[in-house]
C-alpha positions in Angstrom: -10.2 20.8 -6.5 -9.4 23.6 -4.1 -6.2 25.4 -5.1 -5.0 25.0 -1.5 -5.1 21.2 -2.0 -3.0 21.5 -5.1 -0.3 23.4 -3.3 0.9 20.6 -1.1 4.6 19.9 -1.2 6.6 16.7 -1.3 10.1 16.8 0.0 12.8 16.7 -2.6 13.7 13.1 -2.6 17.1 12.0 -3.8 17.3 8.7 -5.7 19.0 7.0 -2.8 17.1 8.7 0.1 15.7 5.3 1.1 19.1 3.6 1.3 21.9 3.6 3.9 25.1 2.5 2.4 27.3 2.7 5.5 27.4 -0.9 6.7 30.5 -3.0 6.7 29.8 -6.7 6.5 31.6 -10.0 6.0 30.3 -12.1 3.2 31.3 -15.8 3.2 30.9 -18.1 0.2 32.3 -21.6 -0.2 34.7 -21.2 2.6 36.0 -17.8 1.7 35.1 -14.6 3.5 35.4 -11.0 2.3 34.9 -7.6 3.8 32.3 -5.6 1.9 30.1 -2.6 2.0 26.4 -3.3 2.1 23.3 -1.2 1.6 20.3 -1.5 3.8 16.8 0.0 3.3 16.2 2.9 5.7 13.3 2.8 8.2 12.1 5.9 10.0 8.9 7.0 11.7 6.3 9.3 10.2 3.7 11.0 12.3 0.3 11.5 10.6 -1.4 14.4 12.4 -5.1 15.1 11.7 -6.8 18.4 12.7 -4.0 19.0 15.2 -4.3 15.6 16.8 -1.6 12.9 16.5 -3.4 10.0 14.8 -0.7 7.4 13.9 3.1 6.9 13.9 4.2 4.5 11.2 7.6 3.0 10.5 8.4 3.5 6.8 11.0 4.2 4.2 11.5 7.9 3.6 9.9 9.3 0.4 6.3 9.9 -0.9 5.2 11.1 2.6 2.1 13.0 1.5 1.0 10.2 -0.8 1.6 7.7 2.0 -0.6 9.8 4.4 -3.3 10.2 1.8 -3.4 6.5 1.0 -3.3 5.6 4.7 -6.3 7.9 5.3 -8.3 6.2 2.6 -7.4 2.8 3.9 -8.4 3.8 7.4 -11.8 5.1 6.3 -11.0 8.7 7.3 -11.6 10.0 3.8 -13.4 8.8 0.7 -11.9 11.1 -1.8 -9.7 14.2 -2.1 -12.7 16.5 -1.4 -12.5 15.3 2.2 -9.1 17.1 2.6 -9.0 20.8 3.2 -5.2 20.5 3.1 -2.5 17.8 3.3 1.2 18.4 3.5 4.1 19.2 5.7 3.9 21.7 8.6 5.5 25.1 8.6 8.9 23.6 9.5 8.7 21.3 6.5 9.6 18.3 8.7 9.5 15.3 6.3 8.6 13.0 9.2 5.3 14.8 10.0 2.3 15.2 7.7 -0.4 17.6 8.8 -3.9 17.0 7.5 -7.0 19.2 7.8 -10.3 17.5 7.1 -13.4 19.0 5.6 -16.0 19.7 8.4 -18.3 17.0 7.0 -15.6 14.4 7.8 -14.5 15.7 11.3 -17.3 14.0 13.2 -16.4 10.7 11.6 -12.8 11.2 12.4 -13.6 11.9 16.1 -15.3 8.4 16.4 -12.2 6.8 14.8 -9.9 8.6 17.2 -11.9 7.3 20.1 -11.4 3.7 18.8 -7.7 4.3 18.1 -6.6 3.1 21.5 -7.8 -0.4 20.9 -7.2 -1.3 17.3 -6.8 0.1 13.8 -9.3 -0.9 11.2 -6.5 -2.6 9.4 -4.7 -4.1 12.4 -5.0 -7.3 14.4 -6.9 -7.8 17.7 -9.9 -10.2 17.1 -10.4 -13.7 15.8 -10.3 -14.4 12.1 -14.0 -15.1 11.6 -15.0 -12.1 13.7 -12.6 -9.9 11.7 -14.0 -11.0 8.3 -17.5 -10.5 9.6 -16.6 -7.0 11.0 -14.9 -5.9 7.7 -17.8 -7.2 5.6 -20.2 -5.0 7.6 -18.0 -2.0 6.7 -17.2 -2.8 3.1 -19.4 -3.9 0.2 -18.2 -6.6 -2.2 -16.2 -5.3 -5.2 -18.4 -5.1 -8.3 -15.7 -4.3 -10.9 -15.5 -7.3 -13.2 -12.3 -6.4 -14.9 -10.5 -9.5 -16.3 -6.9 -10.3 -17.2 -5.3 -13.0 -19.2 -3.3 -15.7 -17.5 -0.1 -14.8 -19.4 -0.5 -11.1 -18.8 -1.0 -11.8 -15.0 2.3 -13.7 -14.9 4.0 -10.9 -16.9 2.9 -8.3 -14.5 4.3 -10.3 -11.5 7.6 -10.8 -13.4 7.8 -7.0 -13.8 8.3 -6.5 -10.1 12.1 -7.0 -10.0 12.6 -4.4 -12.7 10.8 -1.6 -10.8 12.2 -2.5 -7.3 15.1 0.0 -7.3 15.4 0.0 -3.5 15.3 -3.8 -3.4 18.1 -4.1 -6.0 20.4 -2.3 -3.7 19.2 -3.5 -0.3 17.1 -6.7 -0.7 15.0 -5.3 2.1 12.0 -3.5 0.6 8.5 -4.3 -0.8 6.9 -2.9 -3.9 3.4 -2.4 -5.3 2.4 -1.7 -8.9 -1.1 -0.4 -9.7 -2.4 -0.9 -13.2 -5.6 -0.3 -15.2 -7.7 -2.7 -17.1 -5.4 -2.5 -20.1 -2.4 -3.3 -17.8 -0.9 0.2 -18.2 1.1 1.1 -15.1 -0.5 3.9 -13.1 1.6 4.0 -9.9 4.6 2.3 -8.4 5.8 2.5 -4.8 8.4 0.9 -2.6 8.9 0.8 1.1 10.3 -1.3 3.9 6.7 -2.1 4.9 4.4 -3.8 2.5 1.4 -1.9 3.9 3.2 1.4 3.5 4.1 0.6 -0.2 0.4 -0.1 -0.9 -0.7 3.1 0.9 1.8 5.1 -1.1 0.7 3.7 -4.4 -3.0 4.2 -3.6 -2.2 7.7 -2.3 -0.5 8.7 -5.6 -3.6 7.8 -7.5 -6.0 9.3 -5.0 -4.2 12.7 -5.1 -4.0 12.7 -8.9 -7.7 11.8 -9.3 -6.9 8.5 -11.0 -7.8 6.0 -8.3 -10.9 4.9 -10.1 -8.8 3.7 -13.1 -6.9 1.2 -10.9 -8.1 -2.4 -11.5 -5.1 -4.6 -10.6 -2.6 -4.5 -7.7 0.7 -6.3 -8.1 2.5 -7.0 -4.8 6.0 -8.2 -4.0 4.8 -9.4 -0.6 2.3 -12.0 0.6 -1.3 -11.1 0.4 -2.6 -10.6 4.0 -6.0 -9.6 5.1 -4.8 -6.0 5.6 -3.9 -5.8 1.9 -7.3 -7.1 1.0 -8.9 -4.4 3.1 -6.8 -1.7 1.5 -7.6 -3.0 -2.0 -11.3 -3.2 -1.2 -11.3 0.4 0.1 -9.7 1.5 -3.1 -12.2 -0.6 -5.2 -9.4 -2.7 -6.8 -10.8 -6.1 -7.7 -7.6 -8.1 -8.6 -4.5 -8.7 -6.5 -1.5 -10.5 -7.9 1.4 -11.4 -5.8 4.9 -12.9 -5.9 4.1 -14.7 -2.7 1.3 -16.8 -1.2 -1.8 -15.3 0.5 -2.8 -16.1 4.0 -5.8 -18.3 4.7 -7.6 -15.3 6.3 -6.9 -13.2 3.2 -8.5 -15.8 0.9 -11.6 -16.0 3.2 -12.0 -12.2 3.1 -11.2 -12.0 -0.6 -14.0 -14.5 -1.3 -16.5 -12.5 0.8 -15.6 -9.3 -0.9 -15.8 -10.8 -4.5 -12.1 -10.2 -5.2 -9.6 -12.2 -7.3 -6.4 -13.4 -5.6 -3.6 -15.1 -7.5 0.2 -15.6 -7.1 3.1 -16.9 -9.1 4.5 -20.3 -8.3 6.9 -22.2 -10.5 8.0 -20.9 -13.9 4.8 -19.9 -15.9 2.5 -21.2 -13.1 -0.2 -19.0 -11.6 -2.2 -20.2 -8.5 -5.7 -18.7 -8.4 -7.2 -18.7 -4.9 -10.5 -17.0 -5.5 -12.3 -14.9 -8.1 -11.2 -17.2 -10.9 -13.8 -15.7 -13.3 -11.5 -12.6 -13.7 -8.6 -14.7 -15.0 -9.0 -15.6 -18.7 -7.5 -19.0 -19.2 
């Protein structure tokens, strides 16, 4: 990789950067009320600027800004790998709310066409009917061919790990988390954010920028599985998504078309498999 790409900086992030503790609340329980301090997850905007052009402003939890932008670019189809970046990082003023990206010349023509379509809809946003959306996405993405499998008990174990890694959520009860693991269930990346899409982009971006994205086989989500999450997983070639919450109907339709496995936890020791059951060893 070009040394310039290795020199990107991430802002020094304090452990509590994503938390605002300065809220006075009244908590009432069984007829008794108490004044208490309460922590809430922070939400601020980040501008992703590509080749000098503002591309997207996203509301997110501060932290992992460069990884967030990298994962976002992969999800949007702007890049395919790190070779498509000439540079990615903060501008000269090191503003943590602005990430500047320079694309390799071979990708700039592709980016121009995406920028023209930006006014109507993102590739991962709403705007057309469900069936049309599934058809449109399946014209862009090929079905996932990775046949990694996971045991039923191991799938449930991974979902149950979520609370232990949700440090923001423990203090705020207002964030989402994503864990990316390999075929051996080793944790490769963890990310939290107020937005479930942002958390997924951050986790993907961490692996993309470290050259380990091809090792990721399973995504574990604290949020529901929506069609946008399917799109992001398919872009990253991740075949299995496990969740603590139910998927949407559209997500299952898209997951089936893209040969993905979707499953979520239900009652104690119960896993509901919605599609791609061949990857779950029972």
